C-alpha positions in Angstrom: -0.5 -0.4 0.2 2.8 2.6 -1.6 2.3 6.5 -1.1 0.6 7.4 1.2 3.9 9.8 2.0 3.7 11.5 -1.4 0.4 11.4 -1.7 0.1 13.6 1.5 3.5 15.7 0.5 1.8 16.4 -2.8 -0.9 18.4 -1.4 0.9 20.2 0.7 0.3 17.9 4.0 1.5 16.1 6.8 2.9 12.7 6.0 0.8 11.2 8.6 -2.2 13.0 6.8 -1.8 10.6 4.2 -1.2 7.6 6.5 -5.2 8.4 7.7 -6.7 9.0 4.3 -4.8 5.6 3.7 -6.7 3.8 6.0 -9.9 4.7 4.6 -8.6 3.0 1.6 -8.3 0.2 3.5 -11.8 0.4 3.9 -12.6 0.7 0.0 -10.1 -2.2 -0.9 -11.8 -4.5 1.8 -15.1 -3.9 0.7 -14.1 -4.3 -2.7 -12.8 -7.7 -2.3 -15.7 -9.0 -0.8 -17.7 -7.8 -3.6 -15.6 -10.0 -6.2 -16.0 -12.5 -4.1 -11.7 -13.2 -2.9 -11.2 -14.9 -0.4 -7.8 -13.9 1.3 -6.6 -10.3 1.4 -3.2 -9.8 2.8 -2.0 -6.0 3.4 1.5 -5.0 4.0 0.3 -2.6 6.4 3.8 -2.0 8.5 7.4 -4.1 7.5 10.4 -4.5 9.8 12.1 -1.8 7.9 9.4 1.1 9.0 10.4 0.8 12.0 14.0 2.9 10.5 11.5 6.0 9.4 11.2 8.8 11.6 9.5 8.5 15.3 6.7 10.4 14.8 5.3 8.7 12.0 5.7 5.4 13.3 3.8 6.8 16.3 1.3 8.1 14.3 0.8 4.9 12.4 0.6 2.7 15.2 -2.4 5.4 16.7 -3.8 4.5 13.1 -3.3 0.7 13.5 -4.9 1.0 17.0 -8.1 3.5 16.2 -8.9 0.8 12.5 -8.5 -2.5 15.3 -11.6 -0.6 17.8 -12.9 1.2 15.1 -13.9 -1.8 12.4 -14.5 -4.3 14.3 -18.2 -4.4 14.8 -18.4 -4.0 10.9 -15.6 -6.7 10.4 -17.3 -9.6 12.1 -20.8 -8.0 10.9 -19.3 -8.9 6.9 -17.9 -12.4 8.8 -14.3 -10.6 8.0 -11.4 -12.8 9.3 -8.6 -10.8 10.6 -5.4 -12.5 11.6 -1.2 -11.4 11.4 1.4 -12.5 9.8 5.2 -11.0 11.0 6.3 -10.5 14.2 3.1 -9.0 16.9 5.4 -9.2 19.6 7.4 -6.4 17.5 4.4 -3.6 18.4 4.2 -1.5 21.1 1.7 -3.0 24.2 -1.0 -1.2 23.1 -1.4 -1.4 19.6 -0.5 -5.2 20.2 -3.2 -5.6 22.2 -5.7 -3.9 20.3 -4.9 -6.0 17.0 -4.8 -9.6 19.7 -8.5 -8.6 20.6 -9.6 -7.8 17.0 -8.5 -11.3 15.9 -9.7 -13.0 18.7 -13.2 -11.5 18.0 -13.5 -11.9 14.6 -12.1 -15.4 14.8 -15.1 -16.4 13.2 -15.9 -15.4 10.3 -16.2 -16.8 7.0 -16.1 -14.7 4.1 -13.2 -13.2 4.8 -9.8 -13.8 5.6 -7.9 -10.0 5.9 -4.7 -10.5 7.3 -1.9 -7.5 7.9 1.1 -8.0 8.0 2.9 -6.6 11.1 6.8 -6.1 11.2 7.0 -7.8 8.2 9.5 -8.6 6.3 10.1 -11.8 3.0 14.0 -12.2 4.5 12.7 -12.0 8.2 10.6 -14.8 8.0 12.4 -16.8 5.9 14.7 -16.9 7.9 13.7 -17.1 11.1 12.0 -20.2 9.8 15.4 -21.6 9.1 16.5 -21.3 11.8 13.8 -23.0 13.4 14.1 -25.7 11.6 17.9 -25.4 12.2 17.2 -25.8 15.8 14.9 -29.1 14.8 17.9 -31.1 13.2 20.4 -29.8 16.4 18.4 -31.4 18.9 17.6 -34.7 16.8 14.1 -33.9 16.0 14.1 -34.0 12.0 17.0 -35.1 9.9 18.2 -32.7 7.4 17.4 -34.6 4.9 13.6 -34.0 5.3 14.1 -30.2 5.0 11.8 -29.5 2.5 9.9 -26.5 0.7 6.4 -28.1 1.9 8.4 -28.0 5.5 9.4 -24.9 5.3 6.7 -23.4 4.1 4.7 -24.3 7.6 7.3 -23.1 9.5 6.3 -19.5 7.9 4.3 -16.8 9.3 2.0 -17.0 6.4 1.4 -21.0 6.9 -2.4 -21.2 6.8 -2.3 -18.7 4.1 -2.5 -19.9 0.5 0.7 -18.8 -1.8 -0.4 -15.4 -4.1 -2.4 -15.4 -7.3 -2.1 -11.2 -7.9 0.0 -9.3 -6.1 -0.9 -5.3 -6.1 1.8 -2.2 -5.7 0.6 1.1 -6.1 2.7 4.4 -5.8 4.3 4.0 -9.1 7.5 1.7 -8.2 8.3 -1.5 -9.5 9.1 -3.8 -6.9 7.9 -6.0 -4.8 10.2 -4.5 -1.0 10.3 -7.6 0.7 6.9 -9.1 0.8 5.3 -12.3 0.4 8.6 -13.7 -1.3 7.8 -16.7 -1.1 4.8 -17.2 -1.4 4.4 -14.8 -4.0 6.8 -17.4 -6.4 4.2 -17.8 -9.3 2.6 -14.0 -8.5 0.9 -12.1 -11.2 2.4 -8.7 -10.6 0.3 -5.4 -11.1 2.8 -2.2 -10.5 -0.2 1.2 -10.3 1.1 4.6 -11.0 -1.2 5.9 -8.4 -0.9 6.6 -5.0 -2.5 4.3 -2.1 -5.3 7.0 -0.9 -6.5 7.1 -4.8 -7.4 3.4 -4.9 -10.3 2.3 -5.1 -12.5 -0.1 -6.4 -12.1 0.7 -10.3 -8.6 0.0 -9.7 -9.3 -3.1 -8.3 -11.8 -4.8 -10.7 -9.4 -3.1 -13.7 -6.1 -6.0 -12.0 -8.7 -8.7 -10.9 -9.8 -9.0 -14.6 -6.1 -8.5 -16.6 -5.3 -11.4 -14.0 -8.4 -13.7 -14.9 -7.3 -12.8 -18.5 -3.5 -14.2 -18.2 -3.0 -17.8 -18.8 -1.0 -19.4 -15.2 1.2 -22.2 -16.5 3.1 -23.0 -13.6 6.4 -23.9 -15.7 4.9 -26.2 -17.7 3.7 -25.5 -21.3 -0.1 -23.9 -22.9 -0.4 -27.6 -24.2 -0.2 -29.0 -21.0 -2.4 -26.6 -19.6 -5.4 -27.3 -22.2 -5.1 -30.5 -22.4 -3.1 -30.3 -26.2 -0.6 -32.8 -28.2 2.6 -32.1 -26.9 5.4 -32.6 -29.8 
C-alpha cells in the first residue's frame, strides 16, 4: 500500500495525514474484495524496515492501527471477515498489540474473507526465522536435514495457513515487491499501479483482477499441457 506520504506531500499535507487517508482506502479495498468474492486479502501494513522511519511517523502509524482495530471491529464481524497477522506482532508497542490481538480474537469466527495484516513483516526475515526453527529441530535430533523441504519450510512461515499469492498489487508507481511475501508470491501475477494508495478504489481492483483473469497461468508447464493439447 505505497504512496501515502507522497500523496500527502503533493497536497501540502503532513505525511501522517496521508496514512490517515490510506486507512480509508483499506476499507474501500476490503469492501471491493468482498464484492468480488475474493477469500483472501493480505495488506502490507508495516514492514520490519518501517521501524527506521521518523519516530513521529511511526507513532502516528501505530495510532492509526489501534484506531482501525477498535473502530472497524463490529463491521468486520458483521461482514464475516476474519483478521489475522503475519509478521512479528510482539514487536509492536503494547497498546497497538493488544488492540490487534483483541481484533483477531473477536473476528476468529469470520468465514467470508480472511484479512491478513502484515505487521513488522519482512519476507527475508520470515524465511530466516523459519529456517532457524528448522535448524533448531535438526540440532535437537528431532528432524533429519534430508527431510527439510519446501513444504516443511512453508509450515514454519508466519503465512503458513494462507494459500500462495495469485495476484500481488503495488500502488505508488514503483516496480518492486519490497520484501513482501517473497516465498509465497513465487508464481504471483504482479500489478504495479501508478496511483497512490489513498487513491486506490474498487475500479482499480476490478481492472487488476480482470487483467489477471485474462492471463494463462502455467506454473512452469507449457500452454499445451495446461489446455490438454497434444505435445510434440
